[in-house]
N, C-alpha and C positions, 0 to 999 in steps of 0.2 A: 537694775540689780537683780541677780538670780540667786535663789536659795533653794535648798531641798534637803531631804533626809537620807538620800541614797549616797553612800560613800563614792568618791570619785573613782571612775574606772571599774565600777562593779555592777552597773546597770545593764539591762538588755537593750542594745542599740542606743545607748544613752547619748552618744554624740550626735547621732542622726535625730533623735527626739529633741535634743536641745536646739539644734539648728532649725528644725521645723518650727518649734515654738517661737524661736527668735524671728524667723521670717514672718510668721503670722502676726506677731506683735508689731513689726516694722510696717507691714502692709495695712494693718488696722490703724496704726498711728498716723499714717499718711493718707488714710481714707481711700486706699486702692482696692480694698475689699470691705464688705459690710458685715457687721456682726448680727444683723437682723433687726436691730433697733435704732440704727442711725440713718435717718432719712437723707442726710446731707452727703452721704458716701455715694460715689459714682457707681453705677452698675458694674459689677465685677466681671472682668473678662479673663480673670485668672482662674484656671481649672485646677483640680486636684493634681492632674498630671503635670501641670506647670509647676506646682509647688514641689513635687518630687524632683523634677529636673533642676530647679533652682537650688534645692538642698544638696543635691549631688555636686553641682558646680561649686557651691560654697565649701563643701568638705574637701573637694579637690584642691582648693586654694590654700589649705593648710597641710597639704602633702599626702592626703589619703584618697586614693583612687577607688572609691567605693562603686558598687554596681547598681545601687538603687533599691535593693530589696528592703533594707532597713527603713529607708525614707518612706517607701510605699506602705510598709507596715504601720508606721506612725500616722500617716495621713489617711489611709484607706481602710484600716481594719474596722470590723464591727464586733461588738461584745458577743461572746458565746459561739463564734464561728471561726473556722480556719480560713486563711486568705491565700488563694492560689494566684500567683503573680506571673504574668508573661510579659516579656519585653519585645516580642517579635510579632508583627512588624513594628508595633508601637505598644506603649504601656496599656495592658488590659489586666483587670482583676476579676476574680470570681470568688464570692463567699460561699463556702461549703460548710454544712452542718456536721460536726463530728458525731460519730455514732454513740449511742447510749450504752451503758454497761447493763447487761442482763443479770439480775440477781437470782439466787436459788429459788426464791418463792415466785418467780415469773415476772416480777415487777422490774422496772428499769430506772436508772438514775444517770444523770449527765456524767460523761467522762471528765475527770478532774486532772488539771495540769498543775503540778507543784513546781514552783520556781525557787531554787535554793542558791545561796551565794557561796562560792568556793573560797572566798576571802583572799584570792590572789588577784593582784592588780594587772590590768591589761591597758597599756598606754599605746594606742595605735600610732599617734604622731611620732613618738620616740622609736618605736620598733618597726616602723613601716618599711625601712630599707631591707631588713633581714626577714620580714614576715609578710605583711599585707601586700606591699608593692612588689615584692619578690614573687609572691604567688600570682599576682596579676601578670607579671612579665613571663612567668613560666607557662601560663595558659596561652598567652599571645604567641609565644614561640611554638607551642604545641599546635595551635590553630594554623599557624603559617606553614609548618612542616606538613601537616595533614593536607592543607590546601594545595601545596606544591605536589606532594606524592600522589594525591588522588585526582589531580588535574581539575581542581575546583577553584583555582585563582581566576579572578575576573579583572582584566585590565580596563574594561569599559567603565566600571563603577568607580575605580580609583580608591577602593577602600581596603586593599589588601595589606597596607602597612599596619592597620589596626584590626586585622581580621580576628574575629572572636570565634570560640568554639561553637557557639549557637549558630552562627552564620555557616560555618562548615557543615554542621549537622543538617541544617536546612538544605543546602546545596547538595549534600550527599543523598538526601531523601527526595530530591527532585522538586524542592520548594522554589517558587518564583514570587515575584511581587504581586502576581495575580492569584496565586494559589499557596496559602499558608497551611503547613501541616497541622492536622488536628492533634489533640492530645493523644489519642490512641495511635495515630501514625508516628508521632514522636517516640512513644515507647518502643515501637517495633524498630524504628530507625536507629535508636540508641543501641539496642541489642546488636544490630549489624555493624555499627561503626566501632564498637569496642574491639572487635577483631582487628581492625585497621590500626587502632591505638597500639596494640601489642606488636603489630607487624612493622610499624614505621617510626615509633617514638623512642627507640632505643631501650636500654636496660633500665630497671628501676633505680639504680644508683645515679643515673643522670648523664647529661652531656656537657662536655667542656665548651666554653665559648668558641674555641678554635675549630670545633667540629660542626658548628651550626650552619655556616655559609652554604655548603653544598646541599645540606638537607632542606634548607629553606628556599633553595633556588636563587641564591643571592651571591654577589661578589663579596669579597672580604670587607670592603669599605661599606657596602650596603648593610652587611650583617652587623658591623660595629655600630653604625648609625641606628639600626633597629634596636639593638641592646641598650642604647643610650636614651631611649624615650623617657625613661624615668630612673631615678637613683635606686639601685639595688645593691645588695651585699650578699654574695654567695659564700663567704668565708666559712660559715658554719656548716656548709654542705660540700666541703672539699673543693670549692671553686666551680661546682657543677650546678646546672639547671636540671632539677628533677621533673622533667617534662612528662614523662610517661605516667608517673605516679599522680601528678596533678590532674592531667586530662582524664585519667581513669576515674578518679574521685568525682570530678565535675559531671561526667556523663552518668556514672552510676547513681550519684546523688540526685540528678535530674530525673532519672528513671524512678527512684524511690518517691520523689515528690509527686510525680505523675500517678504512681500506683496508689498513694494515700488519697489523692483527689478522686480517683476512680472508686476506691473502696468507700469513701464518704458518700458519693453519689449512689452507689449500689445499696449502701445501708439505708439511705434515706428512702429509696424505692422499695426495699425489701422488708424493712422494719428493724427495730433496734436489736443489736446483738446477733443478727443472722449471720451465718457463715457466708463469706464472700465466695462467689463462683470461681474466682481466679486464685484464691488463697490455698493454703495447705489444708489437707483433709481434716475436718473437725475444728479448725481454727476460726474463732469468731473474728469479726471485723476489728474489734478493739485489740484482740491479741495480735492480729496481723499488723496493725498499725504500730503496736508496741515493738514487734520484732523488727520492722523497718526502721524504727527510731533507734534501736540498739545497734543495728547494722550501720546506720548513719554515723553514730559515734565512733565505732571501730574504724570506719573509713577516714573520718576526720583526724583520728589519732595516728593511724598507720600510713595512710596515703597522702593526706593533705598536711599532716604534721602541724596541726593548729591546737592540739590539746596539751595538757601537762599532767604531771603526777597527781596533783591535788584534784583536778577535774576527773581524772580516771578513777581515783579512789571514791570521790563523791558519787559518780555514776554507779560504781559497784555497790556502795552502801544503799543507794535507792533501789537497786534491783533486789538485793538481799532482803530489803524491807517490804517487798511486794509489789513494786511498780511493774507494769507490763512492758515498759520500755523507758530508757533514759538516754539522753544525749547532752552534750554541751551546747550552749548557745551564747552568742555575743562574742 
């Protein structure tokens, strides 16, 4: 039996957290992992990375093709720190300390994150075809078009049917299985590939299914099969896949994540509240993170279209009340 005080559909990554908790209960109950006090449990061969992958597969079985970030946050986060998650070439995480806020008297206090509830329900399993799964399909289409147009498809590996934007970015930046791009290299490569997004992924209003085959380098039958990988519904978008908007959001959002990681590391090295060497003149590390956070929300709303009027109003209320930055989550 599962109980709790958080209303259904209102939590942060609540479905992922619930699945992770269920997995841990099942593994403990069957003595496949130890809770530290049970001598009869077999030595655990299940890693945190295994838990994340198992949780992803479980969520996919109910129709949500999640990427693994939420599951990683549930399994691998540490109190008081930000979690930088990388999935290439395999799951890696890095805990980074958020910068402190410098007060007028010269003292410092921790940066505070306030979580608020918009009171609007988000049901992934019911809305997946028009929302979550559709976004996944749009990014897959974008990755395939970029791969074809930029000559980055690889018949040797046989993975081009599910080519992802991260893989395209790596190949574009010269990444190989023996050389993985560093965080700094990823930032620079993203800036370069954004030009190609505008050149090759069509107009913001999107592409019709009938337009995709030549852009992806496929026959009509192959294109139809590609689009049938998962159930999606484009009726709210005029029957179009908004490929350019989604890819632009994904790459720019990744660049913002990398920037926040860099700012946190610089802050830890330079001291709380110091101005970041790569930020705007006179802008503190905290203010720069806030600005990136606000930019993230604008992109979620305008490019990825995963916000709503209530969330937008709540974000505005938070900013007017003095937050350095606000965005949706969950």
